[in-house]
N, C-alpha and C positions, 0 to 999 in steps of 0.2 A: 504494500500500500504506500501511496505517496505521502511524505511528510511535507510540511510547509516550505522548508528550504529547498527540498528537491523539486517541489512544484514550481517555485519561483525560478529556479535555475532552468528547468525544462521549458517554461514559458518564455524566458529570455532567449533561449536557443532557437525558438520558433522563428524569430525575426531574422536570424542569420543563416538558417538552413537553406541550402540550395539543392532542390530535388534533381535527380538525374533525368526525370521525365518518364513517361509511360514506356514500359517495355513492349516492344512489338516483335517478339521473337518468332522463330519459325514454328508454325502451328502443326501439330501432329497428334496422333492417337497412339499412346504407348503406355506400358506399365510405369508406375511411379510409386516408390516405397513411402512409408510414413515419414521417414527422416527427410527424404528428398522433397516431399510435398510440404512439410513444415518449413524447411529452409526457403523454398520458393515462395510460400505464402508470406512469410515474414518480410522477405526482401521486396516482393511486389507491393505489398501494402505500405511499407516504409517509403518506397519511391513514388507511389501513386496516391497517397493519402491526400496531398494538397489538391490535386486535380479532382479527386472524388468529392471532397468536401466543397470545393468551389462549384462543381457542377450540380451536386445533389443537395447541398446544405439547405437551400431555401425550401425545398420540398420536405426534407426530413425535419426541419425546424430545429430549434435549440433544445426544446424540452417536450417533444412529441414522442409517442411510441407508435411507430408505423411498422407494420408487419411485412410490407413489400411494396413493389412499384405500383400495385393497384391503389395503394393509399389506405388500406384497411387500418383503422386506428384502434388501439387497445381501449381507448376511452369508450368506444361504442361496441367493440367486439366482446370485451370482458372475458377473454380466454384464460386469463390468470385468476379470474374471479371478479366479483363486483368491486369497483374502485374503492368503495368504502371499506371493504374487507382487507385491503392491502396495508392499512395503517398498522405500524409496529412489526411488520413481517420482515425477516431477513431474506433478501433476494439477490441471487447471483445472475448477472447478465454476461453471457459468454459471447466473445466476438463483438464487443460493445462498440468498436469504432470510436467515435467522439462522444460516446455515452449519452446520446440524446434520450434513449429509452430509459436509462437509469435516472436521468434528471426528472423525467415525468414520474417515475415511480417514487422518487424522493418527495415530489410535490404532493403525492397522495398520502404521505406519512410513512412510507416504507423505508427500510434501511438497505438500500442497494449497494452492491459492490460491482464495479465495471471492470471486466477482464478482457484483455485483447493481446494478441501475439505481437502486434505492431506498436513499437514505441512512438512512431510518428502519428498514428491515429490517436493515441492517448495524449499526445501534445496538443492535438486539436481540441480534446476535451478540456484541457487547461485554458486554451485560447478562448473557448466559448464561456468558460467560467471566469474570465478576467484574471487568469493566473492563479486562481484559488480553486482546487478541485471541489466541485459541489458534492461529489460522492467519492469514496475511496477508489483509487485506480490501481490496477494490478496488471503487470505485464507477465504473461505466462502462456504456456501451451495448454490447450483444452484437454489434451490427453494426460496431463499430469497436473491436476489442479492443486495449488498450494494451500489447501484448507483441510481442517480436521473433519472427521466423520460427523455427519448430522449437524452441519453448521448453518444450513439454510432451510427456509420454509418453501421457497420457490426458486426455480431456475428458468431462464428464458434466453432465447437467441433469435434475433431477426436477421436471417441470412448470414449469421456469423459462424465461422469455424466448420460447421457440419458439411457443407458442400466441398470443402477443401481438404478433408482428411481421408487417408486411405483406409483407416479402420474406425468407422463410426461407432461400432460396438464398444471399443475401448473408451471412447469419449463418453458414451452414454453410461457406461459402468462407473466412470469417475463422477459423473453428475449424480447418479443414484447414491454413490457413497457419501457425497457431501450434503444430500438432502435428508431431511427428517421424514419419518414415516408419515404418509399422507400428502407429502409435498408434490407439487406439480412441476413437470418439465415440459415446456412449450417451446417449439422451435419451428422456424419457417425456412424453406429451401426452394430453389427453382423446381417447379412442378416437373416430375420425371418425364412426362410426355413431351416436354419441350426438346428433349435430346434428339427426338426423331426429326425435328424441323430445323432449318437454317436459323441462325441467331440474327434474324433481320426483322425490323418492325413493319416493313411494307408487304405487298403482295407476294414478293419472292420468299417470304418467310412462312407461307401457308401450305407449301407442298412438302410431303414427307421426303426426306433426303437420306435418312440413315435408319438403321435398325434400332428400335426402342430397346431391344434386348442386348445390344452391344455395350458391355460395361467398361470397355477400355477407356481409361482416363483421357481427358483432353489436356494436352501439354503444349505450352509454348517454351521453346528452348533456345539458348544462345548458340553462337557458332561453334562452341565447344561441346555442344550436346547437353549442357546443364540446364535443368528446368528452371525457368524464371516465373512460371505460372502453371498451376495444376488445379484442375477441377475434376472431381470424381462423380460418376453417374451411378445411381442406384434406381432400380425400378420401384414402383409403389409397393409391390410385394416385398422387395428387399428391405425397404425402410420399415415396414411393419414387422418383419422378422427381426431386424436389428433392434427395434424397440423392445420386443418381447425377450430376445436373447439377453438383453442387458438387465432384465428384471422389472421392466415397467409394464403397466397396463395401459393400452391405448384406449382413450375414452372419446376422442373425436378426431376427425380429419377434415380440415376446413380448406375449401378451394375458393378463394375470394373471386367474386365476379367483378368485372371492370365497371366502375361507377360512371355515370353520365357526366359528372363534373370534372373528371380527370382527362385532360386533353394532352398530357405530356407523353413523350417517347423517352424510354430509358433503356438503352441497349436494344435488345430484341423485344422489349415490352412496348405495347402501343395500344391505343383504342381499337384499331383494326383487329389485331390479333387477340386482344383481351376479350373482345365480344364473341370470339369464336372458339378459342381453346384456353384452358387454364394456364396461368403463368406461375402461380405460387401454390405450394402445399404447406399447410400448417398442421403439425402433429401435436396433439394435446395428450400428455401422458401423465400417469400417476404412479408414485412410488408407494406401494402398499406396505 
């Protein structure tokens, strides 16, 4: 967790940091280990956090809890429970980015901890907070959570960590370990059906181009063959089995519909595609 001096130093460094820019490595489909995936994710998000927050920060807000590009807001969805019930609860946000969701949780009276693999993303959390972390910030890998058993009442992740790890069951077991009995684990990912379609927001993204059942990871690699970005595909059935294998009970699977108010394009997400095929899957799980 960040102490006040560390927070001030990190915030100061934000003004002098010069990002390398987005990696546009050679795109391929190949296997990628957990270690390679973790290294690639940390490097990619450190290099691209500035561009990401600049492009999407207005949509995400400083203290909103948005589950995905459709704009489904936890304030209306209540997937963690009614907002009034969050007061006093210990909540772990995994893959928190700039901690926008954690800031919303804190405003409801919860005690969130924002965890992310990327130091640069957490620096943006300090920037939004004016140099003072509104919530405790922790830099760590989701597969090795630095918390004791039964430390949290809830855990959540909005597109954080889960799509980028080679072994999601390992992550889920760690989440279960740090949750108290009865605790919820709610996470959102790219809807698995999207892997069969090109990642394009226009008409070219509406025709099936690959096998839904091909689990080979998507990898961008440099000219030395080193992965600079890795994303792992699991089918809906895989995700359900992973949840169960980690000891959770799946109580809901939410596929947000594209709302009429949302006119933005975000990567391969768009009103055109969102009105025809699902873009996000949200898994609501309970630790019995």
